[in-house]
C-alpha positions as CSV (number, residue, x, y, z in Angstrom):
1,M,5.3,32.0,5.1
2,K,8.8,33.3,5.9
3,N,11.6,33.0,3.4
4,R,12.8,29.4,3.4
5,T,15.3,27.3,1.5
6,V,14.6,24.2,-0.5
7,L,17.3,21.7,-1.6
8,W,16.5,20.0,-4.9
9,W,18.2,16.6,-4.5
10,G,19.1,14.3,-7.3
11,R,20.3,13.7,-10.9
12,F,17.3,15.5,-12.4
13,D,16.9,17.3,-15.7
14,P,16.8,21.1,-14.8
15,D,15.4,21.9,-18.3
16,Y,12.4,19.5,-18.1
17,S,9.3,21.7,-18.2
18,R,7.7,20.4,-15.0
19,N,10.9,21.2,-13.1
20,R,11.3,24.6,-14.6
21,V,7.7,25.6,-13.8
22,L,7.8,24.5,-10.2
23,R,11.2,26.2,-9.6
24,K,9.9,29.4,-11.0
25,L,6.8,29.3,-8.8
26,L,8.8,28.4,-5.7
27,R,10.8,31.5,-6.2
28,E,7.6,33.6,-6.6
29,L,6.5,32.2,-3.3
30,G,9.7,33.5,-1.7
31,W,11.7,30.2,-1.5
32,T,15.5,30.1,-2.1
33,I,16.4,27.1,-4.2
34,R,19.7,25.2,-3.8
35,Y,20.7,22.2,-5.8
36,F,22.5,19.0,-5.0
37,R,23.1,16.9,-8.1
38,P,25.4,14.0,-7.0
39,L,27.9,12.2,-9.2
40,L,26.3,8.9,-8.3
41,S,22.8,8.5,-6.8
42,R,23.8,5.5,-4.7
43,F,26.5,7.4,-2.9
44,A,24.8,10.7,-2.7
45,G,24.6,10.7,1.1
46,A,28.4,10.3,1.4
47,E,29.0,13.0,-1.2
48,A,26.6,15.4,0.6
49,G,28.6,14.9,3.8
50,L,32.0,15.5,2.1
51,R,30.6,18.6,0.4
52,R,29.1,19.8,3.7
53,I,25.7,20.5,2.2
54,A,24.0,23.0,4.4
55,K,20.7,22.0,6.1
56,P,17.7,23.4,4.2
57,D,14.1,23.8,5.4
58,L,12.9,21.2,2.9
59,V,14.4,18.5,0.7
60,W,12.7,18.2,-2.8
61,V,13.1,15.1,-4.9
62,P,12.1,16.0,-8.5
63,C,10.1,14.0,-11.0
64,F,11.4,10.6,-12.2
65,R,14.1,10.5,-9.6
66,Q,13.1,7.4,-7.6
67,R,16.8,6.4,-7.8
68,D,17.7,9.4,-5.7
69,A,14.9,9.1,-3.2
70,A,16.5,6.6,-0.7
71,T,19.6,8.7,0.0
72,A,17.6,11.9,0.1
73,I,15.3,10.3,2.7
74,A,18.1,9.1,4.9
75,W,19.9,12.5,4.7
76,A,16.7,14.5,5.5
77,R,15.6,12.2,8.3
78,A,19.1,12.5,10.0
79,R,18.6,16.2,10.1
80,G,14.9,16.5,10.9
81,V,14.1,18.1,7.6
82,P,10.8,17.3,5.8
83,I,11.1,15.7,2.4
84,L,8.7,16.0,-0.6
85,F,8.7,13.8,-3.7
86,D,7.2,14.9,-7.1
87,P,7.5,11.5,-9.0
88,L,5.1,12.3,-11.8
89,I,5.1,8.6,-12.7
90,S,5.5,5.3,-10.9
91,A,8.5,3.2,-11.9
92,W,6.5,0.0,-11.2
93,D,3.6,1.2,-13.2
94,K,5.9,2.1,-16.1
95,Q,7.7,-1.3,-16.2
96,V,4.6,-3.4,-15.6
97,F,1.7,-1.7,-17.4
98,E,3.1,0.9,-19.8
99,R,6.1,-1.0,-21.2
100,G,5.0,-4.5,-20.4
101,K,8.6,-5.5,-19.5
102,L,7.5,-7.3,-16.2
103,A,4.5,-9.5,-15.5
104,E,2.5,-8.1,-12.6
105,D,2.8,-11.2,-10.5
106,S,6.5,-11.8,-11.3
107,P,9.1,-11.7,-8.5
108,E,10.9,-8.8,-10.2
109,A,7.7,-6.8,-10.4
110,Q,6.8,-7.5,-6.7
111,D,10.3,-6.5,-5.7
112,L,10.0,-3.2,-7.7
113,L,6.6,-2.5,-6.1
114,A,7.9,-3.1,-2.6
115,W,10.9,-0.9,-3.2
116,E,8.8,2.0,-4.6
117,Q,6.2,1.6,-1.8
118,S,8.9,2.0,0.8
119,L,10.2,5.2,-0.9
120,F,6.7,6.7,-1.1
121,R,5.8,5.9,2.5
122,H,8.9,7.5,3.9
123,M,8.1,10.8,2.2
124,D,6.4,13.6,4.2
125,M,4.5,14.5,1.0
126,V,4.0,13.0,-2.4
127,V,2.9,15.3,-5.3
128,A,0.7,14.0,-8.1
129,D,-0.2,15.8,-11.3
130,T,-3.9,14.7,-11.3
131,R,-6.5,13.5,-8.9
132,P,-6.6,9.9,-10.5
133,H,-2.8,9.8,-10.2
134,A,-3.0,10.7,-6.5
135,E,-5.7,8.0,-6.0
136,F,-3.4,5.5,-7.8
137,F,-0.5,6.3,-5.4
138,A,-2.8,6.0,-2.4
139,E,-4.2,2.6,-3.5
140,R,-1.0,1.0,-4.8
141,F,1.5,2.4,-2.3
142,G,-0.7,2.5,0.8
143,L,-0.5,6.2,1.2
144,A,-3.1,8.3,3.2
145,M,-4.6,11.0,1.0
146,E,-3.4,13.5,3.6
147,K,0.2,12.9,2.5
148,L,-0.7,13.6,-1.2
149,S,-1.1,16.9,-3.0
150,V,-2.4,17.4,-6.5
151,I,-0.4,20.0,-8.5
152,P,-1.1,20.2,-12.3
153,V,1.8,20.2,-14.7
154,G,0.7,23.3,-16.7
155,A,2.7,25.0,-19.3
156,E,5.7,27.3,-19.3
157,E,4.5,30.9,-19.4
158,P,4.9,33.1,-21.2
159,L,6.6,30.8,-23.8
160,F,3.2,29.2,-24.4
161,A,0.8,32.1,-24.9
162,P,-2.2,32.8,-27.1
163,A,-1.5,33.7,-30.7
164,P,-2.7,37.0,-32.3
165,P,-5.9,36.5,-34.3
166,D,-4.1,36.8,-37.6
167,R,-2.1,33.6,-36.8
168,A,-5.1,31.4,-37.6
169,H,-4.4,29.0,-40.4
170,Q,-6.0,30.0,-43.7
171,G,-5.7,26.8,-45.8
172,P,-7.5,23.5,-45.1
173,V,-8.3,23.0,-41.4
174,E,-5.0,21.8,-39.9
175,V,-5.1,19.1,-37.2
176,L,-1.9,18.8,-35.3
177,F,-0.5,16.0,-33.0
178,F,3.0,16.2,-31.5
179,G,4.6,13.7,-29.3
180,S,7.0,10.7,-28.8
181,F,4.8,8.2,-30.6
182,I,4.3,5.8,-27.7
183,G,1.3,3.6,-27.0
184,L,-0.1,5.9,-24.3
185,Q,-0.5,8.6,-26.9
186,G,-2.2,6.4,-29.4
187,P,-0.8,7.9,-32.7
188,E,-2.0,4.9,-34.6
189,I,-5.5,5.8,-33.6
190,I,-5.0,9.2,-35.2
191,V,-3.8,7.6,-38.5
192,E,-6.9,5.3,-38.4
193,A,-9.1,8.3,-37.8
194,A,-7.6,10.0,-40.9
195,K,-8.5,6.9,-42.9
196,L,-12.1,7.0,-41.7
197,Y,-12.5,10.8,-41.9
198,D,-15.5,12.0,-43.9
199,G,-15.9,15.8,-43.7
200,P,-14.6,19.1,-44.9
201,P,-11.0,19.1,-46.1
202,V,-8.5,18.8,-43.3
203,S,-4.7,18.0,-43.1
204,W,-3.5,15.7,-40.4
205,H,0.0,16.6,-39.1
206,L,1.9,14.2,-36.9
207,L,5.1,15.8,-35.5
208,G,7.8,14.0,-33.6
209,A,9.4,10.6,-33.4
210,G,9.3,7.4,-31.4
211,P,8.6,3.7,-31.3
212,L,5.4,3.8,-33.2
213,L,6.4,6.2,-35.9
214,A,7.3,3.5,-38.5
215,E,4.1,1.7,-37.9
216,C,2.1,5.0,-38.3
217,R,4.0,5.9,-41.5
218,A,3.2,2.4,-43.0
219,A,-0.5,2.7,-42.0
220,A,-0.7,6.2,-43.6
221,Q,0.6,5.0,-47.0
222,G,-1.5,6.6,-49.8
223,L,-3.1,9.2,-47.5
224,E,-2.0,12.5,-49.0
225,N,-3.5,14.6,-46.3
226,V,-1.5,12.9,-43.5
227,I,1.8,14.6,-43.1
228,F,4.7,13.6,-40.8
229,E,7.0,16.3,-39.5
230,P,10.3,16.0,-37.6
231,W,10.8,17.3,-34.1
232,T,11.0,21.0,-33.8
233,D,13.1,22.9,-31.2
234,Y,11.2,23.3,-28.0
235,A,11.4,27.1,-28.2
236,R,9.7,26.9,-31.6
237,L,6.9,24.6,-30.5
238,P,4.5,27.4,-29.5
239,D,4.7,28.9,-33.0
240,R,4.0,25.4,-34.5
241,I,0.9,25.0,-32.2
242,Q,-0.3,28.5,-33.1
243,D,-0.1,27.7,-36.8
244,A,-2.6,24.8,-36.4
245,D,-6.4,25.0,-36.0
246,I,-7.1,21.9,-33.8
247,L,-4.7,20.1,-31.5
248,L,-4.8,16.5,-30.6
249,G,-4.1,15.0,-27.2
250,V,-3.7,11.3,-26.4
251,F,-6.0,8.4,-27.3
252,G,-4.4,5.3,-25.8
253,A,-6.7,3.0,-23.9
254,S,-4.4,2.1,-21.0
255,E,-5.2,2.9,-17.4
256,K,-2.2,5.2,-17.2
257,A,-3.5,7.1,-20.2
258,G,-6.6,7.7,-18.2
259,R,-4.7,9.2,-15.2
260,V,-2.7,11.8,-17.0
261,I,-3.1,15.2,-18.6
262,P,-0.2,15.3,-21.1
263,N,2.0,18.3,-21.6
264,K,0.6,18.8,-25.1
265,V,-2.9,19.5,-23.8
266,Y,-1.7,22.2,-21.3
267,Q,0.5,23.8,-24.0
268,A,-2.2,23.8,-26.6
269,L,-4.8,25.3,-24.3
270,A,-2.3,27.9,-23.2
271,C,-1.7,28.8,-26.8
272,G,-5.4,29.2,-27.4
273,R,-6.0,26.2,-29.6
274,P,-9.0,23.8,-29.1
275,V,-8.1,20.3,-28.1
276,L,-9.5,16.9,-28.9
277,T,-8.4,14.1,-26.5
278,R,-9.5,10.9,-24.9
279,R,-12.1,11.0,-22.1
280,S,-10.5,10.8,-18.7
281,E,-11.3,11.5,-15.0
282,A,-8.1,13.4,-14.8
283,Y,-9.8,16.5,-16.2
284,P,-12.0,18.9,-14.2
285,H,-15.6,17.8,-14.7
286,D,-16.8,21.2,-15.8
287,L,-14.6,21.0,-19.0
288,D,-16.8,18.2,-20.3
289,R,-19.3,20.5,-22.0
290,P,-19.7,22.2,-25.4
291,G,-17.8,25.4,-25.7
292,S,-15.0,24.6,-23.2
293,G,-12.3,24.6,-25.8
294,I,-11.7,20.9,-25.2
295,A,-13.7,17.9,-26.3
296,F,-13.4,14.2,-25.4
297,V,-13.8,11.0,-27.3
298,P,-13.7,7.4,-26.0
299,P,-10.2,6.0,-25.7
300,G,-8.9,4.0,-28.7
301,D,-11.9,5.0,-30.8
302,A,-10.7,6.2,-34.2
303,D,-14.2,6.6,-35.6
304,A,-15.3,8.9,-32.7
305,L,-12.1,11.0,-33.3
306,A,-12.8,11.3,-37.0
307,K,-16.4,12.4,-36.3
308,A,-15.2,14.9,-33.7
309,V,-12.8,16.5,-36.1
310,S,-15.5,16.6,-38.7
311,V,-17.8,18.5,-36.3
312,W,-15.3,21.2,-35.6
313,A,-14.0,21.4,-39.2
314,S,-17.6,21.8,-40.4
315,R,-18.0,24.9,-38.3
316,R,-14.7,26.6,-39.0
317,D,-16.3,30.0,-38.3
318,R,-16.6,28.8,-34.6
319,L,-12.9,28.0,-34.2
320,P,-12.0,31.5,-32.9
321,D,-14.7,31.1,-30.2
322,L,-13.3,27.7,-29.3
323,S,-9.8,29.3,-29.1
324,A,-11.1,31.9,-26.7
325,S,-12.7,29.2,-24.6
326,A,-9.5,27.2,-24.6
327,I,-7.7,30.2,-23.1
328,A,-10.4,30.7,-20.5
329,S,-10.3,27.0,-19.5
330,Y,-6.6,27.1,-19.2
331,G,-6.7,30.2,-17.0
332,C,-9.4,28.7,-14.7
333,H,-7.8,25.3,-14.2
334,F,-4.2,25.0,-15.3
335,S,-2.5,28.4,-15.4
336,N,0.7,29.1,-13.4
337,A,-1.3,31.3,-11.1
338,I,-3.5,28.2,-10.2
339,I,-0.5,26.0,-9.9
340,R,1.2,28.5,-7.6
341,E,-1.7,28.4,-5.2
342,R,-1.8,24.6,-5.2
343,L,1.9,24.6,-4.5
344,R,1.5,27.2,-1.7
345,D,-1.3,25.0,-0.1
346,A,0.9,21.9,-0.3
347,L,3.9,23.6,1.4
348,E,1.7,25.0,4.1
349,R,0.7,21.5,5.1
350,L,4.3,20.5,5.8
351,D,5.7,20.5,9.4
352,F,8.6,22.9,9.4
353,R,10.7,22.9,12.6
354,D,11.9,26.4,13.2
């Protein structure tokens, strides 16, 4: 593919990990990236005209920027430029099913769905982070699978990298969760698992803050081996991951929780730490086997999580082998090299008009 220019359009967060990974890989593929971050999403088209934004080869609307999509579509269509959207989530799904702010059959929810359907259908390509997410977009928004591409989120390399062998924790087996304490993550399931736990000594560490933190703290009263930690700087997160023995993913029972692979799972595997998380069709099927460095439990099942931690903690001598397997699994399925090839394939399917 010849050198081309992509215009990232919208009021996006340039430091969000998904955006940084994809921009890095676009550059590796030979793309020149330009940015248009309008003062107001609603009037972005007029601002682009006043600023005489040059015509690119592709317009890219980054994740979470549904509010920027309509003006980006109109601007791209007027110039015969293909447009790609990497939403990462559905605004309708978030408001109806994740946050429960709107009833599915309410007029407000129906309006939101129709608005988002229109945005998705006017894109030349929509990117999803997992296969179940792509299937959700196809079903709910009436998209042909040919207009969808699956590109994993991955982790920022080399920030998240395997730890040297001497970084392994030497005290009680340390089990680490980090996150924003929302229902999708199921932190309350982790606290319940700590209550039910019956096995070799472990310490349960929950790092972060969010809506369910107070509930989790209250539920953990009297559990000396449950430790809450404040958020750490993003640049220090790899060190914190590498100091733990076992990483925890998400355990929520919602449909959305079953469609995603969270950042924490990619980052933990990249750091060479074995992961326990909820069972989901989002993961490659060949990871669902002993020795892959990742193990799955039923969603919302605290007892199953407690038993899975006990199994790994009982064989602490095998944790280095699981760490090596975690690195291998990340390399085979989620590394930046894999994502770059997925991105290359997606871009080659677009119709560029030279």
